[in-house]
N, C-alpha and C positions, 0 to 999 in steps of 0.2 A: 655577587650582584645583586643585588637591591629590587626585590618584586614590590608593583604600582595595591597596594592594601586600602583605597582608594573606594566605599560604599558601592559607585553604579556602576563603579569597575568588574569589583566581584554579584553588585545582580546581574549584570551585558554579560559574563559568564554564566552564570544559575541558566543565562532565559538563554542562552543559545546550545548546554545539554540538556535542556531538558528538549528542544525541539529538536536535536537531534537524537532522542531517547523516544518521543513519540513515536517519529519521524520512522525507527524499527517496526516499533511495533506497527505502522499504518501498511507497514515494507509489505512482510512476516504472513499481516492477510491475506492479504489483494496475493503473495502464491500461493498460500491455502485455499484460497478463494478459486482461483484460476485451478488447480488442479487435480479439481475433487466437478469438473466438470467430465460428465459421462464421456468420455472417447467414440462410444456409437455418435455422439448430436457432430462431434467436431468432426466424424469423417462421415454423417453426411453434409452438413452442409461442403467440406468438399468436394465431395461426387455431383453436390449439383452446380461447382465448378466456383463455388467464391474465391480469390485466392486471400491469405495470412490474416492479414491484415481484416477482412470486413469480415471474417472468423472472428476475428478475435474481439473488433467494436458493433457488429451486432449481434456475438452469441454468447461468447465467452465471460467480458463484464459486464450485461447484462443478468446475467446468470450466477455470476461472482459478486453481485452487490451489493448482497446483505450482507457478507461476510463480510467483505470490505466497511459498511459500516459497520459492522462492530469493532473490525481495528481504529475505526474514527475517537468512536464511543468510548477505547478502552481507553486510547493513548489524554485524551481531558481529561481525565482521573489525575 
């Protein structure tokens, strides 16, 4: 079997690998950011009657946004 070693094909593979690698960094920082939200804050939101989706979008994501942005900044390099 012969591999196609055309420069454009190799460049496309490199871009694809770079995208996968950077997505991993963003995903890791997103998970870390969401795990660092204090459990008492989540419990308070649930006690006020918020759904799980509302807690995620209105409480957890805004509190984790700084760590998520750090992952984006790291993935750019």
